C-alpha positions as CSV (number, residue, x, y, z in Angstrom):
1,M,28.9,53.1,48.8
2,G,30.7,56.2,47.3
3,L,30.1,59.8,48.3
4,Y,27.9,60.4,45.3
5,E,25.6,57.4,46.1
6,R,25.5,58.3,49.8
7,F,25.0,62.1,49.7
8,L,24.2,63.4,46.2
9,L,22.1,60.6,44.7
10,P,19.3,60.7,47.3
11,R,18.9,64.4,46.6
12,V,18.9,63.8,42.8
13,I,16.2,61.1,43.2
14,E,14.2,63.3,45.6
15,A,14.2,66.1,43.1
16,T,13.4,64.1,40.0
17,C,10.9,61.7,41.6
18,G,9.2,64.2,43.8
19,N,8.0,66.9,41.4
20,R,4.4,67.7,40.8
21,V,4.1,65.8,37.5
22,I,5.3,62.5,39.1
23,A,3.2,63.2,42.2
24,R,0.1,63.2,40.0
25,Q,1.1,59.8,38.6
26,R,1.5,58.4,42.1
27,Q,-1.9,59.7,43.0
28,K,-3.4,57.7,40.2
29,I,-2.3,54.3,41.6
30,V,-1.3,54.4,45.3
31,P,-4.8,55.0,46.7
32,A,-5.9,51.6,45.2
33,A,-3.6,49.7,47.6
34,E,-5.4,47.8,50.3
35,G,-4.9,45.5,53.3
36,R,-1.3,44.7,54.0
37,V,1.0,46.4,51.5
38,L,4.5,45.6,50.4
39,E,6.1,48.7,48.8
40,V,9.2,47.6,46.9
41,G,11.6,50.5,46.5
42,V,10.0,52.8,49.0
43,G,12.8,55.3,48.5
44,S,12.3,58.4,50.5
45,G,8.6,57.7,51.1
46,L,7.1,59.9,48.4
47,N,4.1,57.5,48.1
48,F,3.1,57.8,51.8
49,P,0.9,60.9,51.4
50,F,-1.3,59.1,48.8
51,Y,-2.2,55.9,50.8
52,D,-5.8,55.6,51.9
53,A,-5.5,54.9,55.6
54,S,-9.1,53.6,55.7
55,R,-8.1,50.8,53.3
56,V,-4.5,50.0,54.3
57,K,-3.7,48.0,57.5
58,Q,0.1,47.9,57.3
59,I,2.9,48.9,55.0
60,F,6.1,46.9,54.6
61,A,8.5,49.5,53.2
62,L,11.4,47.8,51.4
63,D,14.5,49.6,50.1
64,P,18.2,48.7,50.1
65,S,19.4,52.4,50.6
66,G,20.0,53.4,54.2
67,P,20.0,57.2,53.3
68,M,16.6,56.9,51.5
69,I,15.0,54.9,54.3
70,K,16.2,57.6,56.7
71,R,14.3,60.2,54.7
72,A,11.3,57.9,54.5
73,R,11.1,57.4,58.3
74,D,10.4,61.1,58.6
75,R,7.3,60.8,56.4
76,A,6.0,57.6,57.8
77,G,4.7,59.1,61.0
78,K,2.2,61.2,59.0
79,T,0.5,58.3,57.3
80,G,-1.6,57.1,60.2
81,I,-0.7,53.6,59.1
82,E,1.7,51.1,60.7
83,V,4.9,51.1,58.6
84,E,7.7,48.5,59.0
85,F,10.9,49.2,57.2
86,L,12.9,46.5,55.5
87,P,16.4,47.7,54.5
88,L,16.8,45.0,51.8
89,R,16.7,44.5,48.0
90,G,13.6,43.2,46.1
91,E,15.0,39.7,45.8
92,E,15.5,39.5,49.6
93,I,11.9,40.0,51.0
94,P,11.9,38.5,54.5
95,L,8.1,38.0,54.8
96,E,5.9,34.9,55.1
97,D,4.3,33.4,52.0
98,G,0.9,35.0,51.1
99,I,1.1,37.7,53.8
100,V,0.4,40.8,51.7
101,N,-2.7,41.8,49.8
102,T,-1.0,44.4,47.6
103,V,2.5,44.8,46.1
104,L,3.2,48.3,45.0
105,V,6.1,49.3,42.8
106,T,6.5,52.9,41.6
107,Y,9.6,54.0,39.6
108,T,11.5,51.0,40.9
109,L,11.5,48.3,38.2
110,C,13.9,50.5,36.2
111,T,16.6,49.8,38.8
112,I,16.2,46.2,39.9
113,S,19.1,44.1,38.5
114,D,17.7,40.6,39.5
115,L,14.2,40.9,38.1
116,A,13.5,37.2,38.2
117,G,14.4,37.0,41.8
118,A,12.5,40.2,42.8
119,F,9.3,39.2,40.9
120,G,9.5,35.7,42.4
121,Q,9.6,37.1,45.9
122,M,6.7,39.5,45.1
123,R,4.6,36.7,43.9
124,R,5.5,34.5,46.9
125,V,4.4,37.0,49.5
126,L,1.2,38.0,47.7
127,S,-2.0,36.4,49.0
128,P,-4.5,34.6,46.7
129,G,-6.5,37.3,45.0
130,G,-3.9,39.9,45.7
131,R,-2.7,42.5,43.1
132,L,0.5,44.1,41.9
133,L,0.1,47.8,41.4
134,F,2.7,49.6,39.3
135,C,3.6,53.0,38.0
136,E,6.8,53.1,36.0
137,H,8.7,54.9,33.3
138,G,10.2,52.9,30.4
139,A,10.6,52.3,26.7
140,A,8.7,54.8,24.5
141,P,6.5,53.6,21.6
142,D,8.2,56.0,19.1
143,A,11.3,54.7,17.4
144,S,13.0,58.0,17.4
145,V,12.6,58.4,21.2
146,R,13.7,54.8,21.8
147,K,16.9,55.4,19.8
148,W,17.8,58.2,22.2
149,Q,16.8,56.1,25.2
150,N,19.2,53.3,24.1
151,R,22.0,55.8,23.4
152,L,21.7,57.6,26.8
153,N,21.0,54.5,28.9
154,P,24.6,53.7,29.9
155,V,25.3,57.2,31.2
156,W,21.8,57.5,32.7
157,Q,22.4,54.2,34.6
158,R,25.6,55.6,36.2
159,L,24.1,58.9,37.2
160,G,20.7,57.5,38.3
161,G,21.7,54.7,40.6
162,G,21.2,51.9,38.1
163,C,18.0,53.4,36.5
164,N,17.3,52.1,33.0
165,L,15.4,54.3,30.5
166,N,14.5,51.6,28.0
167,R,12.7,48.7,29.9
168,V,9.4,47.6,28.4
169,I,7.4,47.4,31.6
170,P,4.4,45.3,30.6
171,D,6.7,42.7,29.0
172,L,8.8,42.5,32.2
173,I,5.7,42.0,34.3
174,N,4.1,39.4,32.0
175,S,7.3,37.4,31.6
176,H,7.9,37.1,35.4
177,G,4.8,35.3,36.8
178,F,2.2,38.1,36.5
179,Q,-0.4,39.1,33.9
180,V,-1.2,42.8,33.4
181,E,-5.0,43.2,33.8
182,N,-5.3,46.9,33.0
183,M,-2.8,49.6,32.0
184,E,-2.6,53.1,30.8
185,T,0.3,54.9,29.2
186,M,1.3,58.4,28.3
187,Y,4.2,60.8,27.8
188,L,4.3,63.0,30.9
189,P,4.0,66.7,30.4
190,K,6.9,69.0,31.2
191,T,9.5,66.2,31.1
192,W,12.1,65.0,28.7
193,R,10.4,62.6,26.3
194,F,13.3,60.0,26.6
195,A,12.6,59.8,30.4
196,G,8.9,60.6,30.5
197,Y,7.0,57.7,29.0
198,N,4.9,56.2,31.8
199,Y,3.0,53.0,32.3
200,W,0.6,52.5,35.2
201,G,-2.0,49.9,36.2
202,S,-2.4,46.5,37.9
203,A,-1.5,42.9,37.4
204,R,-2.4,39.5,38.9
205,P,-0.3,36.4,39.4
206,S,-0.5,34.3,36.3
């Protein structure tokens, strides 16, 4: 891990993913989590304030970044919920089959390289009747915006810790063992259009 990834990248992610506009998006989906929750890509714990402690029994907080988990631990104590940190990647989930009721991914699917492996693990640990909740940015519906997303993506990946601008989120979910059951989309206000098209909703194993 280089100096940028260790010291600067966590600050960049905190600033871009912790602003008020993104916080409002988190607030639309995180409170729907229930039971035992696996949060894939917990980052610095920016979702923690939005969990409903009356509905959530436990959170398994997964992230491969030690610096990000260190930041998340500081927020975990304020949730009133038991939080167990798992410093691993999405394709390395060390949980029993069917142990969680909710899998939550927010601004994470853009960075996962082994999507098949990660989705396979999410589906394996999800209980019968469980749901995948998602809130992600990705490919815009307008051709002119998508053109800029494709042009900027290589540089954006290098600066953003592997983040991709141009992934079609519902297609990724539907092609990896889940079926989107409801979804909303919009360009977020006060953001760059090439980075601000959001998808959020829920999916069930297919």
